[in-house]
N, C-alpha and C positions, 0 to 999 in steps of 0.2 A: 471676690474671692480669687486668690492667685491660682493660676492653672499650673498643673504639673508639666514639667518638661516632657516633651515627646521621646526624648533621647533615653535609652535604656540605662538603668542604674549602673550596670557594669562599664557602660561606655563613659558616663559622666565620672565615675571613680577612676577610670583609667586616664582620663583627661586631667583630673586633679593631680594624680600621682606623677603623670609627666610634667606637669607645671612644677610640682614641688621638686622633682629631680633636676629640672632645668635651673631653678633658683638655687639649689644647693651646688650644682656645677659651677654657676657664676660666683657664688661666694668662695668656693674653693680656689677657683682661678685668681680671684682678687687677692686672696690672702697669699698665695704663692708668688704673685707678681709684686706685691708689696714687700715680701722678704727679699726677692731679687733686686728691686729697686733700692732697698736699703743697703745693698752690697753684700748680702749673704749669698755665697756661691752654692747653688743647689745641684743635686744629682738625685735621679730616681731610685727609689727603694722598693723592696718587697712589701707586700700588703697581707694582711691576715686573710686567710681561706678558712672560713668557719674558725676553729680554734687553732689551726695549723697555719702554714706559710705558703705563699704562692710561689716560693722559689722550688728548685728541683731537689733540695736536700732532704732526705728522708729523716724525719725526726728533728727537724730544725730547732735548735734550743732557744732561738730568739725570734719568733715568727713576727713578720712585718716590721723588724727593727733593724735591718741591715741593708746596705745598697745591693742593687741588682748586678753590678759589674765590678770585676776586680779592678777596673780602671777609674773608680769613682773619683779619685783625687785629681786627676786629670780632666775628667768629664765635667766636674762641678764648675758651674758657670753662673753669671748674673744675667746672661743675654735672654731678653724677654722672648724672642722668637724661638729659641731652643727649648725654653722652659714650657711654652705653649705646645711645641711639637711633642715633647715627651708627655705632657698631660693629655693632649688629644689621643695620643697613640695608645696610652694606658691609663684610662680615666680613673682606675682604682688605685693606682700606684701611690705609695707613701714617697715622701721626699726627705732626704737629709741635707744638712748644710756642712761643709767641710770647715773645720776650725783650724785656727792657726794661720789664717791667710788674711782675712778682714776682720775676724773677731775670735775670741776665745769664749768658752762657756764654763762657768762654775756650776757644778751639778751636785745638788744636795738632796737628802730625803725631804719630802714635802713638809713634814713636821718641823724640821730645821729652817727650811726656807720661810715658812710663815712667821717663825720666831725672829729671825733675821730681818724680815721685812718690817716688823714692828719696832725692832731696835733702830734700824737705819731711818725710819720715819721720825722716830723720837729725836734722833741726833741731827736730822735734817740733811741726811746724805742722799743724793739723788741716785736711783737705780735706773738702769737702762731697760731694754726689753727683758721680759721674764716669761717663760713658757712653763706649763705644766704637762708632764708626761706621767701618767698613772700615779705612782707614788714618789715621784721625783720632781724637782723644781729646778729649772734651768735659768741661770742669771748670765745673759749676754754681756760681754765686756769688750773693751779694746783689746787687741792681741799684743803679746810681747814675742810672738814667733817670727816676726819678719823684720828684724833690725837691719839697718844699712850695713852695719859691720857684723858679720857673722860671729866674731869673737865675743860680741856683747850679749849674745843670747845666753840666758841663765835657766838652767833646768831647776825643776821643783819636784820634791818627792810626791807631790799630789798629781803629777802629769799623768795622764790616763789615756790608754789607747783601747780600741774595741776589744782586743784579746786580753787585756788586763783589768776588765771592769771588776772581777772578783776580788782584785787586790785593793780596791778602793770602795768599800761599802758605805762610807761616810761621805766625805767631800771629795769630789773629783774635779780635776782641771783639765778640760778638753782643750789641747793646742794642737801642735803639728801632728799630723797623721791621724787625727780622730775626727768624729762626726757626732751629730745629735739629730734626732728627728725634729722636723718643724711642722707647725700646724699648717694644714688641718689633717695630719696624718692620723691613722687608726691603729690601735693595738688590740689583740685578741680580747674579746669580751667588753670592749669600751663601747659606751653609748655616746650619743651626740654631746651629752653633758659631762662625759668623763674621758673623752679621747684627748689627743694632744691639742692643746688650746693655749692662745696667748692670754696672760693675765695682764701684761702691759706690752703693746705692740711694738714692731720692729721700727716704727718711726722715731722712737726715742733715741737720743744720743747715747753712744756707748760710753759707760764710765770706764775709769782706770780700774783694773782688777784689785789692786792693793786697797782701793777705798772701800771695798766690799768684803775683803778676805777675813778680816778679823771677825766681823759679826757672824759670818758663815761659818768660820772655823769653831768659834764658841758654841754657836748653836748646834753644830753637828756633834761636838764633843760632849754636849749635854744630854744627848739621846741615851736611852737605855739601850743596852747591847743588842736586844732582840729587834729594835727598830732599825738597826744598821745592817742586818743580815739581808742578803739578796734572797728573793723568792727562789725555791727550787727550781732549776732548769734555765735560769736566766743570767748565769754568771759569765757567759762568754758569748759575744756577738759574732757570728760567723763571718769570715771575710772571703770565703769561697762558696760557690754554689754547688 
């Protein structure tokens, strides 16, 4: 007959919880470093505080979805040591990646993203990294935002910035001056199964955006109008604390 441990139950439970927390921290660190090693410039972001935000802004309209610093564009880096310093200094922080430098992101409602993935697979078109953020799906692509000749950069009516998200309820193109959350960030009310997560990881090669654009545009255009509306209170990501 197996003898019961002499350790109190509360002590054993605390040890198990500590081990689970340490394992989760290791997974979190590995995911962020994998993104940095893939060339995604990272910067720390606010995190959910209950259903609010860790930032100092009263009534933050986008809790846990924006950088903590106005200097996020210059702070964003792929340096492993800096990412670790941020992570160890603020273990609960979310992270964003600055777009238009190493990559762009085509951002669509999740329903459209799933439909586009089915079409792209049937056509034999390779997709790159894909992340899920609540009811949105993020397709990471090569960037068009850093041409050798500045005159060769071409604007697009889909170009989206944090302060103009409400203008792009369907397909958004994050390039210069924008950012997106990267896994394993958390949003208010999300669980481990529904938080910001990779569908296809950052180790995948970045495709040209135009190879995905038609499928994503068609899938987004086919959505009912109510699927393209932003949830109340999430139309503008704050850029100031």
